[in-house]
N, CA, C and O atoms as CSV, one atom per row, in Angstrom:
chain,resi,resn,atom,element,x,y,z
A,1,MET,N,N,99.055,163.012,58.503
A,1,MET,CA,C,99.181,164.303,57.882
A,1,MET,C,C,97.887,165.085,58.135
A,1,MET,O,O,96.794,164.566,57.904
A,2,ALA,N,N,98.005,166.314,58.601
A,2,ALA,CA,C,96.848,167.156,58.906
A,2,ALA,C,C,96.247,167.700,57.619
A,2,ALA,O,O,96.958,168.003,56.662
A,3,SER,N,N,94.938,167.816,57.615
A,3,SER,CA,C,94.233,168.333,56.453
A,3,SER,C,C,93.947,169.817,56.648
A,3,SER,O,O,93.694,170.264,57.766
A,4,ASN,N,N,93.988,170.581,55.553
A,4,ASN,CA,C,93.652,171.990,55.606
A,4,ASN,C,C,92.172,172.228,55.336
A,4,ASN,O,O,91.728,173.376,55.321
A,5,THR,N,N,91.407,171.169,55.124
A,5,THR,CA,C,89.981,171.284,54.882
A,5,THR,C,C,89.293,171.662,56.182
A,5,THR,O,O,89.486,171.000,57.201
A,6,PRO,N,N,88.484,172.732,56.157
A,6,PRO,CA,C,87.796,173.125,57.385
A,6,PRO,C,C,86.794,172.065,57.816
A,6,PRO,O,O,86.245,171.335,56.990
A,7,ALA,N,N,86.566,171.993,59.122
A,7,ALA,CA,C,85.581,171.057,59.650
A,7,ALA,C,C,84.201,171.449,59.134
A,7,ALA,O,O,83.867,172.633,59.084
A,8,PRO,N,N,83.393,170.448,58.750
A,8,PRO,CA,C,82.053,170.791,58.277
A,8,PRO,C,C,81.235,171.435,59.391
A,8,PRO,O,O,81.398,171.117,60.569
A,9,ALA,N,N,80.364,172.335,58.996
A,9,ALA,CA,C,79.538,173.046,59.972
A,9,ALA,C,C,78.499,172.113,60.575
A,9,ALA,O,O,77.998,171.200,59.918
A,10,THR,N,N,78.192,172.363,61.832
A,10,THR,CA,C,77.108,171.666,62.509
A,10,THR,C,C,76.232,172.701,63.182
A,10,THR,O,O,76.628,173.848,63.388
A,11,LEU,N,N,75.037,172.266,63.516
A,11,LEU,CA,C,74.075,173.109,64.201
A,11,LEU,C,C,73.432,172.282,65.291
A,11,LEU,O,O,73.033,171.140,65.063
A,12,ALA,N,N,73.330,172.864,66.487
A,12,ALA,CA,C,72.674,172.179,67.602
A,12,ALA,C,C,71.814,173.177,68.357
A,12,ALA,O,O,72.149,174.357,68.454
A,13,ARG,N,N,70.715,172.697,68.886
A,13,ARG,CA,C,69.863,173.510,69.760
A,13,ARG,C,C,70.317,173.241,71.181
A,13,ARG,O,O,70.418,172.082,71.581
A,14,ASP,N,N,70.592,174.281,71.952
A,14,ASP,CA,C,71.007,174.161,73.343
A,14,ASP,C,C,70.169,175.131,74.168
A,14,ASP,O,O,70.547,176.289,74.344
A,15,GLY,N,N,69.041,174.662,74.668
A,15,GLY,CA,C,68.142,175.533,75.414
A,15,GLY,C,C,67.598,176.628,74.523
A,15,GLY,O,O,66.917,176.355,73.535
A,16,ASP,N,N,67.903,177.886,74.875
A,16,ASP,CA,C,67.421,179.024,74.086
A,16,ASP,C,C,68.405,179.441,73.000
A,16,ASP,O,O,68.259,180.516,72.419
A,17,ALA,N,N,69.402,178.608,72.718
A,17,ALA,CA,C,70.458,178.967,71.762
A,17,ALA,C,C,70.497,178.021,70.570
A,17,ALA,O,O,70.214,176.828,70.686
A,18,LEU,N,N,70.854,178.585,69.423
A,18,LEU,CA,C,71.262,177.806,68.261
A,18,LEU,C,C,72.776,177.940,68.201
A,18,LEU,O,O,73.304,179.048,68.104
A,19,VAL,N,N,73.471,176.813,68.258
A,19,VAL,CA,C,74.929,176.811,68.334
A,19,VAL,C,C,75.492,176.250,67.037
A,19,VAL,O,O,75.232,175.103,66.674
A,20,PHE,N,N,76.270,177.082,66.341
A,20,PHE,CA,C,76.930,176.678,65.107
A,20,PHE,C,C,78.389,176.344,65.413
A,20,PHE,O,O,79.005,176.959,66.284
A,21,THR,N,N,78.935,175.369,64.693
A,21,THR,CA,C,80.362,175.064,64.757
A,21,THR,C,C,80.860,174.823,63.335
A,21,THR,O,O,80.073,174.545,62.431
A,22,GLY,N,N,82.165,174.931,63.147
A,22,GLY,CA,C,82.767,174.649,61.847
A,22,GLY,C,C,82.684,175.821,60.892
A,22,GLY,O,O,82.476,176.962,61.306
A,23,ALA,N,N,82.848,175.530,59.607
A,23,ALA,CA,C,82.887,176.548,58.552
A,23,ALA,C,C,81.493,176.794,58.009
A,23,ALA,O,O,80.859,175.881,57.480
A,24,LEU,N,N,81.005,178.037,58.136
A,24,LEU,CA,C,79.710,178.415,57.558
A,24,LEU,C,C,79.965,178.926,56.143
A,24,LEU,O,O,80.173,180.118,55.916
A,25,ASP,N,N,79.944,177.990,55.205
A,25,ASP,CA,C,80.195,178.317,53.812
A,25,ASP,C,C,79.001,177.893,52.962
A,25,ASP,O,O,77.969,177.490,53.499
A,26,ARG,N,N,79.135,177.980,51.658
A,26,ARG,CA,C,78.033,177.662,50.745
A,26,ARG,C,C,77.525,176.248,50.958
A,26,ARG,O,O,76.317,176.022,51.027
A,27,GLN,N,N,78.428,175.309,51.062
A,27,GLN,CA,C,78.040,173.909,51.263
A,27,GLN,C,C,77.267,173.750,52.573
A,27,GLN,O,O,76.248,173.061,52.613
A,28,ALA,N,N,77.748,174.382,53.639
A,28,ALA,CA,C,77.070,174.287,54.935
A,28,ALA,C,C,75.711,174.957,54.899
A,28,ALA,O,O,74.749,174.432,55.459
A,29,ALA,N,N,75.616,176.116,54.246
A,29,ALA,CA,C,74.345,176.831,54.180
A,29,ALA,C,C,73.283,175.971,53.502
A,29,ALA,O,O,72.144,175.907,53.963
A,30,THR,N,N,73.651,175.321,52.425
A,30,THR,CA,C,72.723,174.450,51.712
A,30,THR,C,C,72.324,173.260,52.582
A,30,THR,O,O,71.146,172.915,52.669
A,31,ARG,N,N,73.292,172.646,53.212
A,31,ARG,CA,C,73.061,171.438,54.004
A,31,ARG,C,C,72.288,171.725,55.285
A,31,ARG,O,O,71.470,170.905,55.701
A,32,LEU,N,N,72.528,172.870,55.918
A,32,LEU,CA,C,71.942,173.150,57.226
A,32,LEU,C,C,70.579,173.845,57.174
A,32,LEU,O,O,69.905,173.930,58.201
A,33,TRP,N,N,70.154,174.345,56.006
A,33,TRP,CA,C,68.956,175.191,55.981
A,33,TRP,C,C,67.721,174.498,56.565
A,33,TRP,O,O,67.069,175.062,57.444
A,34,ALA,N,N,67.387,173.298,56.103
A,34,ALA,CA,C,66.190,172.600,56.603
A,34,ALA,C,C,66.322,172.308,58.099
A,34,ALA,O,O,65.363,172.471,58.854
A,35,GLN,N,N,67.500,171.881,58.519
A,35,GLN,CA,C,67.740,171.608,59.941
A,35,GLN,C,C,67.586,172.892,60.751
A,35,GLN,O,O,67.060,172.869,61.863
A,36,LEU,N,N,68.033,173.982,60.208
A,36,LEU,CA,C,67.959,175.271,60.882
A,36,LEU,C,C,66.510,175.705,61.087
A,36,LEU,O,O,66.152,176.190,62.160
A,37,LEU,N,N,65.686,175.532,60.070
A,37,LEU,CA,C,64.276,175.902,60.196
A,37,LEU,C,C,63.589,175.075,61.279
A,37,LEU,O,O,62.773,175.602,62.036
A,38,ASP,N,N,63.910,173.790,61.360
A,38,ASP,CA,C,63.349,172.936,62.415
A,38,ASP,C,C,63.853,173.365,63.790
A,38,ASP,O,O,63.071,173.467,64.736
A,39,ALA,N,N,65.147,173.614,63.902
A,39,ALA,CA,C,65.747,173.962,65.198
A,39,ALA,C,C,65.273,175.321,65.697
A,39,ALA,O,O,65.180,175.536,66.905
A,40,ALA,N,N,64.973,176.241,64.783
A,40,ALA,CA,C,64.558,177.584,65.186
A,40,ALA,C,C,63.090,177.632,65.597
A,40,ALA,O,O,62.656,178.607,66.209
A,41,GLY,N,N,62.333,176.614,65.277
A,41,GLY,CA,C,60.916,176.590,65.628
A,41,GLY,C,C,60.713,176.213,67.086
A,41,GLY,O,O,61.661,175.869,67.791
A,42,GLY,N,N,59.481,176.281,67.518
A,42,GLY,CA,C,59.159,175.886,68.883
A,42,GLY,C,C,59.556,176.937,69.882
A,42,GLY,O,O,59.173,178.101,69.762
A,43,ALA,N,N,60.328,176.527,70.872
A,43,ALA,CA,C,60.732,177.438,71.946
A,43,ALA,C,C,61.523,178.607,71.379
A,43,ALA,O,O,62.235,178.468,70.385
A,44,SER,N,N,61.391,179.745,72.016
A,44,SER,CA,C,62.015,180.974,71.565
A,44,SER,C,C,63.548,180.880,71.547
A,44,SER,O,O,64.168,180.431,72.512
A,45,VAL,N,N,64.132,181.306,70.447
A,45,VAL,CA,C,65.589,181.374,70.316
A,45,VAL,C,C,66.039,182.741,70.817
A,45,VAL,O,O,65.606,183.766,70.290
A,46,GLN,N,N,66.885,182.765,71.805
A,46,GLN,CA,C,67.388,184.016,72.361
A,46,GLN,C,C,68.833,184.305,71.966
A,46,GLN,O,O,69.280,185.451,72.027
A,47,ARG,N,N,69.566,183.258,71.558
A,47,ARG,CA,C,70.985,183.436,71.232
A,47,ARG,C,C,71.346,182.636,69.984
A,47,ARG,O,O,70.872,181.518,69.785
A,48,ILE,N,N,72.192,183.232,69.154
A,48,ILE,CA,C,72.823,182.556,68.024
A,48,ILE,C,C,74.310,182.533,68.376
A,48,ILE,O,O,74.968,183.573,68.371
A,49,VAL,N,N,74.832,181.360,68.677
A,49,VAL,CA,C,76.203,181.232,69.166
A,49,VAL,C,C,77.128,180.861,68.004
A,49,VAL,O,O,76.973,179.817,67.371
A,50,LEU,N,N,78.092,181.747,67.745
A,50,LEU,CA,C,79.031,181.580,66.634
A,50,LEU,C,C,80.468,181.410,67.110
A,50,LEU,O,O,81.391,181.421,66.295
A,51,SER,N,N,80.672,181.254,68.405
A,51,SER,CA,C,82.037,181.240,68.960
A,51,SER,C,C,82.872,180.055,68.498
A,51,SER,O,O,84.099,180.104,68.590
A,52,GLN,N,N,82.244,178.989,68.001
A,52,GLN,CA,C,83.004,177.835,67.499
A,52,GLN,C,C,82.992,177.744,65.976
A,52,GLN,O,O,83.377,176.723,65.407
A,53,VAL,N,N,82.549,178.814,65.321
A,53,VAL,CA,C,82.568,178.863,63.857
A,53,VAL,C,C,83.975,179.262,63.423
A,53,VAL,O,O,84.540,180.233,63.925
A,54,THR,N,N,84.528,178.505,62.489
A,54,THR,CA,C,85.916,178.729,62.075
A,54,THR,C,C,86.055,179.755,60.957
A,54,THR,O,O,87.102,180.393,60.838
A,55,THR,N,N,85.023,179.926,60.138
A,55,THR,CA,C,85.048,180.904,59.059
A,55,THR,C,C,83.624,181.097,58.536
A,55,THR,O,O,82.770,180.221,58.673
A,56,VAL,N,N,83.388,182.264,57.934
A,56,VAL,CA,C,82.090,182.580,57.333
A,56,VAL,C,C,82.347,183.135,55.944
A,56,VAL,O,O,83.189,184.016,55.770
A,57,ASP,N,N,81.616,182.618,54.944
A,57,ASP,CA,C,81.680,183.225,53.616
A,57,ASP,C,C,80.346,183.907,53.335
A,57,ASP,O,O,79.485,183.959,54.213
A,58,SER,N,N,80.162,184.431,52.122
A,58,SER,CA,C,78.947,185.194,51.830
A,58,SER,C,C,77.683,184.340,51.941
A,58,SER,O,O,76.635,184.859,52.324
A,59,ALA,N,N,77.753,183.050,51.617
A,59,ALA,CA,C,76.584,182.182,51.770
A,59,ALA,C,C,76.268,181.964,53.243
A,59,ALA,O,O,75.100,181.912,53.628
A,60,GLY,N,N,77.295,181.837,54.059
A,60,GLY,CA,C,77.083,181.709,55.506
A,60,GLY,C,C,76.477,182.972,56.092
A,60,GLY,O,O,75.605,182.912,56.959
A,61,LEU,N,N,76.947,184.120,55.610
A,61,LEU,CA,C,76.369,185.393,56.045
A,61,LEU,C,C,74.901,185.467,55.649
A,61,LEU,O,O,74.063,185.886,56.447
A,62,ALA,N,N,74.584,185.064,54.430
A,62,ALA,CA,C,73.190,185.085,53.965
A,62,ALA,C,C,72.325,184.164,54.824
A,62,ALA,O,O,71.194,184.516,55.157
A,63,LEU,N,N,72.836,183.003,55.182
A,63,LEU,CA,C,72.107,182.077,56.046
A,63,LEU,C,C,71.797,182.731,57.387
A,63,LEU,O,O,70.662,182.672,57.860
A,64,LEU,N,N,72.791,183.347,57.994
A,64,LEU,CA,C,72.597,183.992,59.293
A,64,LEU,C,C,71.646,185.186,59.192
A,64,LEU,O,O,70.778,185.361,60.047
A,65,ALA,N,N,71.808,186.005,58.152
A,65,ALA,CA,C,70.951,187.177,57.996
A,65,ALA,C,C,69.498,186.755,57.785
A,65,ALA,O,O,68.590,187.367,58.348
A,66,GLU,N,N,69.271,185.727,56.988
A,66,GLU,CA,C,67.903,185.247,56.753
A,66,GLU,C,C,67.314,184.639,58.019
A,66,GLU,O,O,66.144,184.864,58.328
A,67,LEU,N,N,68.106,183.880,58.744
A,67,LEU,CA,C,67.648,183.318,60.019
A,67,LEU,C,C,67.216,184.434,60.964
A,67,LEU,O,O,66.130,184.376,61.540
A,68,LEU,N,N,68.053,185.437,61.122
A,68,LEU,CA,C,67.732,186.545,62.025
A,68,LEU,C,C,66.511,187.318,61.538
A,68,LEU,O,O,65.685,187.728,62.355
A,69,ALA,N,N,66.376,187.526,60.244
A,69,ALA,CA,C,65.206,188.232,59.701
A,69,ALA,C,C,63.929,187.455,60.001
A,69,ALA,O,O,62.923,188.049,60.389
A,70,ARG,N,N,63.956,186.137,59.826
A,70,ARG,CA,C,62.780,185.313,60.113
A,70,ARG,C,C,62.436,185.334,61.600
A,70,ARG,O,O,61.265,185.406,61.971
A,71,LEU,N,N,63.455,185.272,62.441
A,71,LEU,CA,C,63.203,185.308,63.883
A,71,LEU,C,C,62.619,186.659,64.292
A,71,LEU,O,O,61.684,186.716,65.090
A,72,ARG,N,N,63.170,187.750,63.747
A,72,ARG,CA,C,62.639,189.083,64.063
A,72,ARG,C,C,61.188,189.215,63.589
A,72,ARG,O,O,60.361,189.811,64.279
A,73,ALA,N,N,60.882,188.661,62.416
A,73,ALA,CA,C,59.513,188.705,61.899
A,73,ALA,C,C,58.553,187.937,62.807
A,73,ALA,O,O,57.358,188.233,62.850
A,74,ALA,N,N,59.083,186.950,63.532
A,74,ALA,CA,C,58.265,186.174,64.467
A,74,ALA,C,C,58.239,186.811,65.858
A,74,ALA,O,O,57.673,186.244,66.793
A,75,GLY,N,N,58.852,187.993,65.992
A,75,GLY,CA,C,58.823,188.707,67.265
A,75,GLY,C,C,59.949,188.368,68.214
A,75,GLY,O,O,59.874,188.692,69.399
A,76,VAL,N,N,60.993,187.722,67.719
A,76,VAL,CA,C,62.141,187.334,68.546
A,76,VAL,C,C,63.356,188.147,68.104
A,76,VAL,O,O,63.575,188.337,66.908
A,77,SER,N,N,64.142,188.625,69.063
A,77,SER,CA,C,65.352,189.385,68.740
A,77,SER,C,C,66.567,188.735,69.411
A,77,SER,O,O,67.047,189.228,70.432
A,78,PRO,N,N,67.062,187.634,68.843
A,78,PRO,CA,C,68.179,186.932,69.470
A,78,PRO,C,C,69.483,187.724,69.379
A,78,PRO,O,O,69.670,188.546,68.482
A,79,GLN,N,N,70.361,187.460,70.312
A,79,GLN,CA,C,71.677,188.080,70.347
A,79,GLN,C,C,72.678,187.180,69.626
A,79,GLN,O,O,72.659,185.960,69.791
A,80,LEU,N,N,73.545,187.789,68.831
A,80,LEU,CA,C,74.662,187.052,68.228
A,80,LEU,C,C,75.792,187.000,69.238
A,80,LEU,O,O,76.147,188.015,69.836
A,81,GLN,N,N,76.355,185.818,69.429
A,81,GLN,CA,C,77.491,185.658,70.334
A,81,GLN,C,C,78.651,185.062,69.551
A,81,GLN,O,O,78.526,183.997,68.946
A,82,GLY,N,N,79.769,185.754,69.569
A,82,GLY,CA,C,80.956,185.302,68.852
A,82,GLY,C,C,81.146,186.097,67.569
A,82,GLY,O,O,80.186,186.608,66.992
A,83,GLU,N,N,82.377,186.193,67.136
A,83,GLU,CA,C,82.751,186.941,65.928
A,83,GLU,C,C,83.729,186.080,65.132
A,83,GLU,O,O,84.942,186.269,65.229
A,84,PRO,N,N,83.205,185.128,64.340
A,84,PRO,CA,C,84.103,184.241,63.600
A,84,PRO,C,C,84.866,184.985,62.503
A,84,PRO,O,O,84.428,186.038,62.039
A,85,PRO,N,N,86.007,184.433,62.094
A,85,PRO,CA,C,86.787,185.041,61.018
A,85,PRO,C,C,85.945,185.222,59.765
A,85,PRO,O,O,85.237,184.309,59.339
A,86,GLY,N,N,86.029,186.402,59.187
A,86,GLY,CA,C,85.322,186.712,57.965
A,86,GLY,C,C,84.015,187.462,58.174
A,86,GLY,O,O,83.555,188.155,57.266
A,87,LEU,N,N,83.409,187.341,59.347
A,87,LEU,CA,C,82.103,187.950,59.565
A,87,LEU,C,C,82.163,189.477,59.529
A,87,LEU,O,O,81.340,190.106,58.864
A,88,ALA,N,N,83.099,190.069,60.215
A,88,ALA,CA,C,83.181,191.537,60.264
A,88,ALA,C,C,83.420,192.122,58.873
A,88,ALA,O,O,82.815,193.131,58.511
A,89,GLU,N,N,84.296,191.496,58.097
A,89,GLU,CA,C,84.601,191.990,56.761
A,89,GLU,C,C,83.375,191.909,55.856
A,89,GLU,O,O,83.078,192.852,55.122
A,90,LEU,N,N,82.665,190.783,55.909
A,90,LEU,CA,C,81.466,190.627,55.088
A,90,LEU,C,C,80.362,191.586,55.530
A,90,LEU,O,O,79.681,192.191,54.702
A,91,ARG,N,N,80.197,191.714,56.827
A,91,ARG,CA,C,79.180,192.640,57.357
A,91,ARG,C,C,79.458,194.049,56.839
A,91,ARG,O,O,78.535,194.755,56.432
A,92,SER,N,N,80.709,194.452,56.852
A,92,SER,CA,C,81.090,195.770,56.360
A,92,SER,C,C,80.879,195.872,54.849
A,92,SER,O,O,80.348,196.875,54.371
A,93,ALA,N,N,81.278,194.870,54.107
A,93,ALA,CA,C,81.146,194.889,52.652
A,93,ALA,C,C,79.690,194.992,52.216
A,93,ALA,O,O,79.379,195.653,51.226
A,94,TYR,N,N,78.806,194.340,52.953
A,94,TYR,CA,C,77.379,194.373,52.619
A,94,TYR,C,C,76.629,195.468,53.376
A,94,TYR,O,O,75.408,195.577,53.270
A,95,ARG,N,N,77.359,196.271,54.135
A,95,ARG,CA,C,76.798,197.394,54.896
A,95,ARG,C,C,75.681,196.966,55.841
A,95,ARG,O,O,74.628,197.599,55.917
A,96,LEU,N,N,75.939,195.872,56.560
A,96,LEU,CA,C,74.977,195.368,57.533
A,96,LEU,C,C,75.324,195.857,58.925
A,96,LEU,O,O,76.486,196.131,59.226
A,97,THR,N,N,74.313,195.965,59.769
A,97,THR,CA,C,74.531,196.328,61.166
A,97,THR,C,C,75.128,195.128,61.900
A,97,THR,O,O,75.182,194.036,61.334
A,98,PRO,N,N,75.576,195.300,63.144
A,98,PRO,CA,C,76.061,194.162,63.919
A,98,PRO,C,C,75.003,193.064,64.110
A,98,PRO,O,O,75.343,191.913,64.384
A,99,GLU,N,N,73.708,193.430,63.962
A,99,GLU,CA,C,72.620,192.461,64.080
A,99,GLU,C,C,72.265,191.849,62.719
A,99,GLU,O,O,71.256,191.157,62.583
A,100,LEU,N,N,73.112,192.117,61.717
A,100,LEU,CA,C,72.957,191.613,60.350
A,100,LEU,C,C,71.677,192.104,59.681
A,100,LEU,O,O,70.990,191.354,58.987
A,101,GLU,N,N,71.377,193.378,59.905
A,101,GLU,CA,C,70.251,194.042,59.253
A,101,GLU,C,C,70.806,195.137,58.345
A,101,GLU,O,O,71.898,195.656,58.576
A,102,PHE,N,N,70.039,195.482,57.308
A,102,PHE,CA,C,70.381,196.665,56.526
A,102,PHE,C,C,69.920,197.878,57.322
A,102,PHE,O,O,68.796,197.891,57.825
A,103,PRO,N,N,70.771,198.905,57.446
A,103,PRO,CA,C,70.361,200.090,58.196
A,103,PRO,C,C,69.148,200.751,57.546
A,103,PRO,O,O,68.991,200.740,56.325
A,104,ALA,N,N,68.302,201.323,58.387
A,104,ALA,CA,C,67.087,201.991,57.876
A,104,ALA,C,C,67.452,203.284,57.182
A,104,ALA,O,O,66.573,203.988,56.686
């Protein structure tokens, strides 16, 4: 019998990319934060790949927005790749730009 539970989120470093998979929800945001800080350090991150993310909730959006803000503060402007379900609606609801920034 198939389960309706979304696959847990994972994070992997692939060259200049941080690649997310699975559901970016509250549980994933809590679990992945420390791993994310380690993976984002060192070599420059140029891409945040979301093409294998199955869904994003507000905690997942907050995780991504904070990651991008920290990278921008460090002088890096990575590109988001992929548009997982839920991201566009949340971005609109929180009035964020496509780069997950608040407009000036």
